[in-house]
Backbone as a chain_set.jsonl record, in Angstrom:
{"seq": "MAKADTVLLKCSVKVTRKLKLLTISIQDYQTRLQIYHKIITKLHEDHESRRGSVESANDRIYLEEEVDRHMR", "coords": {"N": [[19.333, -40.942, -6.665], [17.967, -38.792, -7.788], [16.757, -37.563, -5.367], [18.301, -36.527, -4.108], [19.361, -34.287, -5.557], [16.853, -32.995, -5.58], [16.629, -32.064, -2.844], [19.173, -30.512, -3.086], [17.984, -28.659, -4.837], [16.007, -27.254, -3.734], [17.295, -26.445, -1.039], [18.904, -24.728, -2.318], [17.199, -22.89, -3.407], [16.241, -21.938, -0.891], [18.221, -20.545, 0.339], [18.451, -18.434, -1.905], [16.127, -16.873, -1.557], [16.585, -16.427, 0.936], [19.399, -14.562, 0.78], [18.3, -12.757, -1.154], [16.299, -11.405, 0.681], [17.913, -10.633, 2.426], [19.617, -8.379, 0.796], [17.685, -6.933, 0.459], [17.278, -5.955, 2.956], [19.814, -4.814, 3.505], [19.682, -2.603, 1.621], [17.731, -1.184, 2.406], [18.723, -0.263, 4.811], [20.821, 1.498, 3.995], [19.895, 3.236, 2.654], [18.456, 4.759, 4.652], [20.7, 5.483, 6.456], [21.819, 7.294, 4.347], [19.816, 9.271, 4.242], [19.796, 9.959, 7.285], [22.228, 11.126, 7.294], [21.81, 13.575, 5.457], [20.399, 14.53, 6.865], [21.343, 15.196, 9.596], [23.511, 16.967, 8.508], [22.206, 18.748, 7.38], [20.854, 19.758, 9.605], [23.597, 20.67, 11.351], [24.167, 22.587, 9.591], [21.947, 24.54, 9.453], [22.667, 25.042, 12.355], [25.185, 26.108, 12.232], [24.48, 28.337, 10.769], [22.254, 29.822, 11.328], [21.96, 30.44, 14.416], [19.746, 30.856, 17.041], [17.794, 31.67, 15.991], [14.089, 32.168, 15.148], [13.286, 31.095, 12.88], [15.162, 28.867, 12.552], [14.779, 27.397, 15.013], [12.38, 26.693, 14.216], [12.873, 24.652, 11.763], [14.925, 23.123, 13.004], [13.241, 21.389, 14.705], [11.336, 20.329, 13.428], [13.147, 19.055, 11.685], [14.255, 17.254, 13.511], [11.755, 15.745, 14.21], [11.674, 14.576, 11.842], [14.127, 12.785, 11.902], [12.896, 11.166, 14.021], [10.708, 9.909, 12.839], [11.249, 8.31, 10.864], [13.02, 6.518, 12.462], [11.376, 4.915, 13.533]], "CA": [[20.206, -39.471, -6.734], [17.048, -37.555, -7.946], [16.064, -37.435, -4.348], [19.621, -35.667, -3.719], [19.355, -33.381, -6.673], [15.453, -32.027, -5.281], [17.002, -31.503, -1.916], [19.962, -29.523, -3.56], [17.579, -27.382, -5.381], [14.677, -26.952, -2.227], [18.53, -25.276, -0.348], [19.439, -23.359, -3.38], [16.021, -22.047, -3.354], [16.036, -20.969, 0.022], [19.204, -19.894, -0.168], [18.341, -17.356, -2.906], [15.521, -16.101, -1.275], [17.254, -15.276, 2.272], [19.948, -13.536, 0.132], [17.065, -11.713, -1.72], [16.204, -10.473, 1.999], [19.449, -9.41, 3.04], [20.132, -7.435, -0.261], [16.932, -5.91, 0.539], [17.552, -5.3, 4.377], [21.17, -3.666, 3.113], [19.484, -1.589, 0.854], [16.905, -0.167, 3.723], [19.71, 0.63, 6.008], [21.72, 2.07, 3.011], [18.798, 4.508, 2.394], [18.362, 5.378, 5.823], [21.81, 6.233, 6.514], [21.796, 8.491, 3.538], [18.585, 10.042, 5.3], [20.417, 10.358, 8.271], [23.291, 12.091, 6.802], [21.354, 14.669, 4.756], [19.407, 15.879, 8.079], [22.33, 15.811, 10.373], [24.345, 17.653, 7.806], [21.041, 19.946, 7.333], [21.106, 20.49, 11.178], [24.718, 21.282, 11.13], [24.12, 23.571, 8.461], [21.151, 25.17, 10.198], [23.045, 25.619, 13.45], [26.108, 27.489, 12.313], [24.084, 29.251, 9.512], [21.228, 30.758, 11.876], [21.842, 30.032, 15.613], [18.91, 31.385, 17.895], [16.399, 32.302, 15.065], [12.948, 31.309, 15.46], [13.24, 29.847, 11.718], [15.876, 27.655, 12.464], [14.223, 26.39, 15.497], [10.901, 25.498, 13.488], [13.765, 23.917, 11.163], [15.489, 22.001, 14.217], [11.749, 21.044, 15.237], [11.264, 19.419, 11.729], [14.507, 18.145, 11.405], [14.047, 16.148, 14.842], [10.37, 14.766, 13.662], [11.893, 13.501, 10.609], [14.888, 11.514, 12.278], [11.993, 9.985, 15.099], [9.92, 9.057, 12.114], [12.527, 7.227, 10.089], [13.627, 5.864, 13.337], [10.767, 3.98, 13.548]], "C": [[19.447, -38.18, -7.399], [16.793, -36.927, -6.621], [17.299, -36.304, -3.651], [19.131, -34.048, -4.646], [17.937, -31.968, -6.206], [16.039, -31.667, -4.19], [17.826, -30.366, -2.23], [19.187, -28.308, -3.809], [16.534, -26.515, -4.262], [16.164, -25.754, -1.601], [18.644, -24.516, -1.142], [18.369, -22.471, -3.604], [15.937, -21.126, -2.144], [17.069, -20.28, 0.34], [19.075, -18.223, -1.005], [17.53, -16.373, -2.13], [15.945, -15.463, 0.123], [18.438, -14.223, 1.288], [19.432, -12.385, -0.35], [16.65, -10.685, -0.64], [17.107, -9.808, 2.49], [19.605, -8.236, 2.522], [19.024, -6.411, 0.298], [16.95, -4.933, 2.096], [18.757, -4.336, 4.126], [20.855, -2.63, 2.45], [18.409, -0.273, 1.441], [17.755, 0.405, 4.382], [20.853, 1.412, 5.034], [20.869, 3.675, 2.968], [18.747, 5.58, 3.515], [19.499, 5.886, 6.282], [21.919, 7.421, 5.744], [20.853, 9.45, 3.743], [19.198, 10.918, 6.187], [21.092, 11.391, 7.942], [22.859, 13.098, 6.453], [20.82, 15.372, 5.979], [20.241, 16.041, 8.964], [23.103, 16.869, 9.8], [23.665, 19.016, 7.618], [20.987, 20.745, 8.758], [22.225, 21.155, 11.539], [24.548, 22.397, 10.219], [23.663, 25.06, 9.172], [22.127, 25.932, 11.653], [24.158, 26.838, 13.189], [25.465, 28.112, 11.6], [22.744, 30.842, 10.573], [21.188, 30.47, 13.155], [20.865, 31.134, 16.662], [17.624, 31.999, 16.949], [15.468, 31.289, 15.132], [12.986, 30.199, 14.079], [14.295, 28.614, 11.858], [15.531, 26.902, 13.647], [13.004, 25.751, 15.082], [12.354, 24.52, 12.57], [14.501, 22.702, 12.068], [14.185, 20.761, 14.661], [11.621, 19.804, 13.712], [12.26, 18.491, 11.449], [14.499, 16.523, 12.16], [12.998, 15.359, 14.574], [10.804, 13.8, 12.572], [12.851, 12.311, 11.222], [13.769, 10.606, 13.308], [11.092, 9.468, 13.627], [10.408, 8.225, 11.549], [12.895, 6.157, 11.425], [12.492, 4.484, 13.572], [10.179, 2.701, 12.803]], "O": [[19.892, -37.044, -7.558], [16.595, -35.712, -6.654], [17.053, -35.438, -2.811], [18.657, -33.009, -4.187], [17.935, -30.747, -6.361], [16.163, -30.45, -4.324], [17.465, -29.263, -1.819], [19.428, -27.209, -3.308], [16.455, -25.292, -4.14], [16.09, -24.53, -1.701], [18.488, -23.349, -0.782], [18.598, -21.323, -3.983], [15.666, -19.926, -2.195], [16.782, -19.141, 0.709], [19.569, -17.16, -0.631], [17.948, -15.229, -1.954], [15.733, -14.289, 0.43], [18.124, -13.037, 1.193], [19.863, -11.253, -0.13], [16.613, -9.47, -0.831], [17.127, -8.65, 2.905], [19.724, -7.198, 3.171], [19.326, -5.248, 0.567], [16.733, -3.736, 2.287], [18.695, -3.168, 4.508], [21.587, -1.644, 2.535], [18.295, 0.916, 1.146], [17.642, 1.61, 4.606], [21.802, 1.919, 5.634], [21.25, 4.821, 3.203], [18.913, 6.797, 3.428], [19.322, 7.055, 6.625], [22.094, 8.506, 6.3], [21.142, 10.585, 3.363], [19.249, 12.146, 6.113], [20.705, 12.528, 8.212], [23.408, 14.017, 7.061], [20.798, 16.597, 6.096], [20.142, 17.17, 9.443], [23.418, 17.769, 10.577], [24.23, 20.109, 7.658], [21.055, 21.958, 8.957], [22.053, 22.253, 12.067], [25.263, 23.318, 10.615], [24.288, 26.095, 9.401], [22.202, 27.144, 11.855], [24.158, 27.986, 13.632], [26.076, 29.177, 11.681], [22.572, 32.057, 10.477], [20.042, 30.07, 13.359], [21.379, 32.203, 16.991], [16.694, 32.695, 17.356], [15.647, 30.072, 15.168], [12.807, 28.981, 14.105], [14.151, 27.542, 11.271], [15.862, 25.718, 13.594], [12.607, 24.634, 15.414], [12.652, 23.503, 13.196], [14.548, 21.522, 11.72], [14.332, 19.555, 14.856], [11.924, 18.641, 13.444], [12.138, 17.336, 11.041], [14.629, 15.363, 11.768], [13.218, 14.152, 14.678], [10.455, 12.631, 12.405], [12.535, 11.126, 11.123], [13.87, 9.379, 13.308], [10.931, 8.248, 13.639], [9.924, 7.109, 11.737], [13.013, 4.958, 11.173], [12.829, 3.312, 13.742], [9.468, 1.903, 13.413]]}, "num_chains": 1, "name": "protein.A"}
């Protein structure tokens, strides 16, 4: 019976570790989605409010670089 308890404990520890890793991965994706949402919202606002201006183009380039940086 002690061997079965040991095996069960080892499995429980493995499952707990994997769940923690999965939770961290989900939180990371949630953070990325929040960042992407902010960037897309900013791009949309920028596009609507300042079409064609130099400042707008610079903002767009900056935001595109941010998206690229977070995609890696």
